[in-house]
N, C-alpha and C positions, 0 to 999 in steps of 0.2 A: 504495499500499498504506501504510496505517496504521501509524503506529507505535510501536502496541499488538499489531498481527500477529505472531502467534507458534508459532512450529513448525509446522504442517501450516500453519498458515494463509496464512504466509508466501508471497509472490511465486506465487502461484494462476496457472495455467496458463486461458488466456481465453476460455473460450464463450460469452460474451455473458450470463453468471448466474454472480453472485460464488458466491451458495448452493451450486446443482449442483457447482459445481467445488469446494466443500468436500466436498460429500458426496460424488462420485465420487472424490476422491482418499482419505478415509478408507475408503474401502468396497475399493481396492488397496491399502493402508497394511495394512487387516485380515488381507488376504491371507497379509501375512507371518508370521500369528502374533501382535501385536501386542494388547492388551487396550484394551479406549477410554479406563481409567485412565494406560496409558502414553503414549497417540495424545493425550492430551491436555499432556502435559511440552513444554518447549523444547526445541530440539535440538540439537548438540552435532555438526556433521560430522566424518569423519574421512578427511583425503585421504589416502589410504595409495598410497606408491608403490612396494611391491614387486613385486619381477618375477624370475619365472627368469634372464633377464639381468642381472641384479642383485646379484654375492653380498655387496653391502656390504650389502644390507639383508633379507639374506636370513633374519632373527629376527624379520621384522616381523611375523607372525603371532600372536607371544607376545608382541611390543610390542603389539602394537594391541588384544589384551585386557584388558593394565592399565589402560591408556588408557579404555577401555567401563566399567569399575571405576571409576573417578574420576569420570566424567560421570555413573553410576549416582550416585554417592555424595551427588551433591550436585543432584539431584535432577532432571539432564536424560537426553533420549533418546538416547543417543551411533546415530549411523548412519555407518559407514563404505563409502566410495565409492572407487573407484579412479580414476588419472592416471596419464598418459605417466612412465613412469622413465626414468630416465639414468643407463646403467651404462656408465660411465667408457670402459673398453678393450673394450665390446661393442659401439661404435658406427663407422659410416663415414660419411661421411669423419673426422668428428670429432663431439665430444660438445656442443663448444659451439654448431655449430650448430641445436642439438634445442632448447637450452635454452630459446630463447624462446619455440618452440611450446608447453614445457611448463607455462612463465607461463601462456600462452595459455589453457591446459586447466584448466590452477587457478583461473584468474579468473573463467572463464565458468562453469566446474561450483559455485563458489562461492556467483556469481553467482543462479544460474538454479537453484538445487535450495533447496529449503528447511528452511535450517538458519539460527540464532543465533547461535551461533562454531562456530569452525574450528578443530581441532589438525592442524598440517602434519604428516606425516610424512615427513623425506626424510634425504639426509646425505652419496651419493656428488658428487661436487663438483660437476654444476651444478644439482642436484635443489635446496637449501637456494637459493641465488639464486633459482631459477624460481620456488620458490614464496613469496620474499618479495617477487618482483616480483607475482606474482599477488594476493599478499593485499596490499600495498597500494594497487595497482587496483581490487581487490573493497571493500576500507574495513571488512569485516565483522571483529571481533572473532576474530583468531586469537594461534593459539600454536603456536612452530617447537618441534619435536621431531625433536631429531639420531639418525643411530643411534648417534652414536659408533663411536673408535676399534676397532680391532683390536687383540687382546693379540700381544704379539712369541713368537716362537718359538726355534732355538738350530741353529748350524751347526755340531757338533762345538763347540767351547770359545766360538765365538760367538756373541752373539746375533744373530737378526735382525727388520727387521720392512719391511715393502714401504711405500714403493717406494721410498727411498733405495738401500739395498742393496740393491735390484734391480737399480740403476742401475750401483752401486761395482763391483758384481762381472758384472756386464754388461761396462764397460769395462775390468777385469781378462781377463774371456775376448777380447775382442779385441785386447787386449797379448798374450796366449800367457802369460796369470800364472795362469791356471784352464783346466785339460782340461776337452774336453766333457763327461766323466764326473763330474768335479765340478761344472759347473753345471749338467746334468741332476739331481744330487739337491738341489744349493740350488735348482732351479727347484721342487720343489715341499714347500720349508720356508719361504718369502717370507711368504705370506700363508694362515694357518693357525685361522683362527677368523671369525666374522663379525664386519662394522664395518667403518669407513674406514678409510685406512694410518695405519698405526699412527705416524708423524710427523707434523712441522706443514707439511704438505701444504696440498691448495688445500680438502678437505673439511674439516682440522680447524680452520684457518684461519677457514674460513666457518661455522664452529659455536662457534668466538670470535667472531667479527663477530657474529651473530645474538644472544648472549649479552650482548654488549655493546652494543648497538641497545638492548636491552630485549625483544625478540622471544621470545628463550626465558628462561626461569626462571631465575634466578641458581643457579649451581654444575652446570646442568647441561651443560655443551658438551663435558667431557672425558671424562664417565664411559663406561669402557671400556663396548665393547657386550654383551660376555657375564658383564659385571657384575651383579648383584642390584641395583645403585644405577638402574640402566639403568631398570629395570621401575617402581623407585617415582617416577622420573621422570616414566615415561609415564602412572603414578596420577596424581599431584600435576600435571601437565599439564593432564588430562583433567578435572580439579577446579576450575583455573585458566580454560579455557575456560568452564564449565559458570557462573561464578561471574560472569565477564562479559557472561553474559546478564542478569545483576540490574542490575551497574553494568560498563556497555558500556567496555571499551579498546580505541579502533581504530588499526590502522596508523598512521597519522597522525598521533596522538597520541604514538606512542613513535618512528615515522620522522621525526626531525624535521633539523634544521639542525648542533643542538649533540651528537643524538648520534651521526649521522654522524661529527663532529669524533673525538668520543670512540672508533670502533671504528675511524676512522685512524692514532690517538695507538695504540691498541693493535695494529691491523695492522705497525706500525710497530716497537712494541716485541718481539711476537713473532718479528723476523725471518719474518715470514710469505709466505705466494706472493702471488706476481706478481700470480693470476690474480684474488686478490680487488679489485686495485683495478678490472678491468672490473666486475667483477660490483655492488661495492659502489655504485661507479658508475650502474650499472643501475638499480639498487633505488633510491636517493637519486633519481636519475631521473623513476622513476615516480610520483613525488610532488613534481617540481619544485625540486630540492634539488643544486643544482650543485656539483660536486666535479673541483675543478680540478687538475694536475698542478703547477702554482706555488703552490697550498696545500699539497700533499702535503710536497710540498721543503721548505717554510716550517717545517712541522711537522716533519718528516724531522730536520732541524736541532739543535731542541729536545727531540726523545725518544729513548731511550736505549733499546737491545737489550737485553733483561733475561731470555729465556728460551733455556736451552741444550738445544736439541731440536734434531735431526737434521730438516733438512739444515746447518743452521747452527749447530748444538752435537753434542752428542753422547747425548743421552739420546732418549726416545718419552714418546709422548700418554698411556701408563700412568701412566708418571714425572709427567707433567704432574700429571693427578688426583690423585695421593699427596702433590705437591708443594705445594698449594692452587690449581691450576687458573687460571681467569679471575681470581678474587676474587683473590685472593694478587697478580697485574699489578695490574689496578686499584690496589690498596693504596698501590701502589710510587708509580705514575702520580699517585696522588689529586691532586698540587698543579696540574696539567697538566690535569683534568678538566673536562667541564660536570659539578657534581654535581647538579642541577634536572632533568636526561631522568627518564624516568617510566618501568616495566617492567610486561610482562603480570600481573604478581603485584598490581600497584597499588602498588607502593613508587617512591620513587627512589632513584639511585644515591646521593646522598647518606644517604640511609635505610641502605642496603646496607653500605656503607662503614663506616658506627660502630658496625655488630655485630660480635661476637669475631672476628677470623680464622680463631684456630684454629691449626694446627700448620702453618709454612712451612718449605720445604725449601729453604734457601735453595744449595745448587750446581745447583738444577736453576731456580728462578726468582732472581734476583739480587735485590742492595737496587738501589735508585734511587741510592744513593751509593758503588756498585761495582760499575757495569753492565759486560757482558759489555763493550759498544760506545757509544762515548759518542753516537750518532749511530744514525738510525733506518736498520733493514734495511732498504730500498728510496729508490731514486733517480729522477727523472725527468732525464734529457738534452734538449736543444734544442741545435738548430743550422741548417746547410742543410740536411743530410739526412737533420734530424726537424723540420721547424718548427713541429709539434702535438706533440712530444714522442716519448721511449719511455722503456722502465723498466728500471734495469739493479736485481738483487736483490744491492748491495753488500756485505750481509753473508755472504752465501755465496760470494763471488768471492773472487781472489787479489788483492790491493792492490799488486802490482808488478806489474800491467796495467793500476790505472788511471791512469796518463798515461803515454799512450802514442800515439806515430804507427807504422801499419802498413802495409805492401801489400793489398791489397783481391785475394781468389782469389774467383771469382762462381759460384754456383749459381745457377741462373736458375728453379729449380721446384725440387720434392720428388722427380721424377724424374731430376732430372739432379744433384744430390746423391747420388741411391742408385748410379746409375751409375757415378760417376766418384769420391771419398770415399775408395775404398781401391783407387784404380788406383796401383799404384808408379809410374808415370810423370807422378804428377799433378804439379805446377808449387806447390809449397806448401814451408813454413819456418812454425817455431812462431812465428817474432815477425811472421808474415802473421798478418791481420783475414780471418776464413772471413765470407762476406756469401749469404744467403740470400734469394733474391727471391721474388715470386709465392705470399706463403704466408698472407699477410695476411686479413683478415674475407670479404670480396667476392672472393677467390680460389674456383678451381673447389674448393681442397682445404677451403676454409673458416674459416681461423685454427687450425689444431693443434697439438696441444705437439709441435711439431718443432723448436724454436729451442734447444734442447740437441742443436746440431749432432752426428754425434760426431767426435771428433778422429783425423782419416784414422791409416789401421791401422800407415803404417810411420812415422807420427810418435808415434802411440800407444806402441811399441814399445821407442823409446828412451827411456822415461821422462815424457815431458812429459805432465803430466796437467790441463793447463787453457792455452787460449788464447782470444781476444779472440773472439768470434762475435755476428752481427748480423742479423737478420732482425726482418720483419715478422708473424712466429710468435709464438705463446705457448710458455713450456715449465711440465709442469709444477710443482706447489709441493716436490715431492719431489727435484726435480734441483737441480744445485748449478754453479759455475764463473760466468766473468766473460761474459755474454751477457745482450748489450742485445737486449731486444725489446721486441713491440709499435708499431714503427715508422711514426710514422700523419706524413702521410696512406701509405698503402701501396703498393707498386710497382702492381699490376695495375689502379690508377686512375688512375698515371701521376704517383706520386708519389717524390721523390728518390731515392727506392731505386734505381726504376728504372734510373737514369740510368749507377750504377756498372759500370764495369766495368774489368776483368781489368789489376792493374795500376795504377790509382788509387791514390793514398795518403788515409787516413782517418786523424784528427785525435780522440782521444776524451779528457775532461780530466773526472774525477768530482772536483775540486774546485772549475771551475769550472762543473759541469754543464752541459758541453758537446758533441757529437759533430759533426763537418766532414767534410763529403767536399771534398780540397785538387784542384777542379778550377774552373779561371777560369768565368766565368758564360757567356761566349760560349759555350765549347765546350759548354756543358750544356747552353745552347740550344737549339744545333743536335743535339745528342742528345732534347731534349725535342720538335722539331717533326720529326722520325725515327722517332717512339716510336707504337708502335701495343698494344694491350692484346692481350693472349692469350684473354681470360674468353671464354667461349660467349655472347653478346649474353642478356640475362635474356628478351626475347622469343620467345627457341627453348627455354626451359624448360618446364618446365608443375609444376601442381600449389602444394608450400611449398619445393619447389629456388627455384622463379621468384618464388615471396615474398619469399624468404630475402633474392635476387639483389638484388632493384628494392628492399627494404627498409635491409640491415642497416645499421650507421652504423659508421664508426672507433672502433676502440679505445679513443681519447682519451673518445669518448662512450659505451662502454659497452656497443657492439654490438649496442643494441637495437635496434628498428624503432621510426622517429621516430611515428609513428602512434598506438605504447601508450602514449606519455607524455600530460603532460596536454595540454590544447588553451591556450595562450596568448591572451588574450582583449588589445587595445586595451583602456586606462584613459585 
């Protein structure tokens, strides 16, 4: 394809006769009612992940019209196309299993269809990372447009927002502090508008990361889904994509080692979702940019927590938007950031931060000189239980449990957990460590958000709100507690987590970034020799399930497929 090929002349179907390919494509495009003049325009594709199984995206039909307006204003032809959509709570066994599939769908449709730039419309947890991964691999000029968060609701005198409050009230229900009638009433009040979860969960964290990377327009991450500014953001995103046809800015120019480091800083300052580490690692990995957990710790030591939002604080995403949003956080972090990174609007981060900041509500976004916490919200732990690392969201955990040794109470699977956790005869106390095995990426469960192990009912009823919980699973960004996640390598491939037995002693030290299984190496060697996986062999699976089982990498590598990352050539 020539560098000057544009619009319908891009990526022609090959019949062995280029002119015939153009002629035939124009004929079929004309059947959709386009004029000749319109078909001569450059094309901006709109990757629309709307689905009836995705409540977060139910406002996309209106939003896509705003994007089309923007494209037309800049002389482009907007053409909408569908991709897979990942509605977080509607997928089994878990949405993460299908993130890579959506990334492949996005990449291939962007590459295969005739478009000069693309607007990526996503929002729900795995949709934004999937689109960013696909866009990075296709490397066509792209703008990420996020769904925006829900607005909050009310229960009696209390303000509610999905989904931290979902978990808080469910914990109260399990502890018999809330009645069945009350929980049924609350259920209908937690999520009442279009948009993503109303707190700093994975969706909002990834929206903020997309803006920090420079893949979304400045100021667009936190706009509520139902706010008129969200439609204006759609229009401007369409305009920006059309402008990039004339002056291309590719994802590889935007997602760089420097912008990824900026994104890690913002993640830490937000007290953002632990899932974002997996997703950012996968996005960066598509461009050959490493994200190490050791680097995360180094940045966490010097990055304060600034954002007072649930589950770390008390506020909601709409408050964050009105308080100044991502721009206000970036200005507080300015001395720590790389200011020469580029965004899809064509400016640098330094240029953006020179502009008027506007009003900032420092009750929601703290000053760097007076942070909510002096160190970042996430920390990686290493040791013989997690040789390649594990993640703790310390900003949402109980500091009294940070330096602790406890007895392991082991659940060998999610089914085992469900069957025994509320058994009155379960041998467990509040000082024990709950350990879940076989919930990592290669397990049958596909690494679900099950790391938020429920506190056993008999303990919850005594008023205990937190315990140390350890697993190779993930947890929702809306969750909270002293929960060690993403233990790598996972149990189902024979990682040390698979060797833990009831009664073993485990020691964690957040201060020293350590997690240790206090069992001598000789005993661990005997256990290792006797271990056998419970996974169904990949060869006995079919379709995408087989591909996933064969190719998914560990959490510290982003749970991507290795063959989707750049081919490393010897020099």
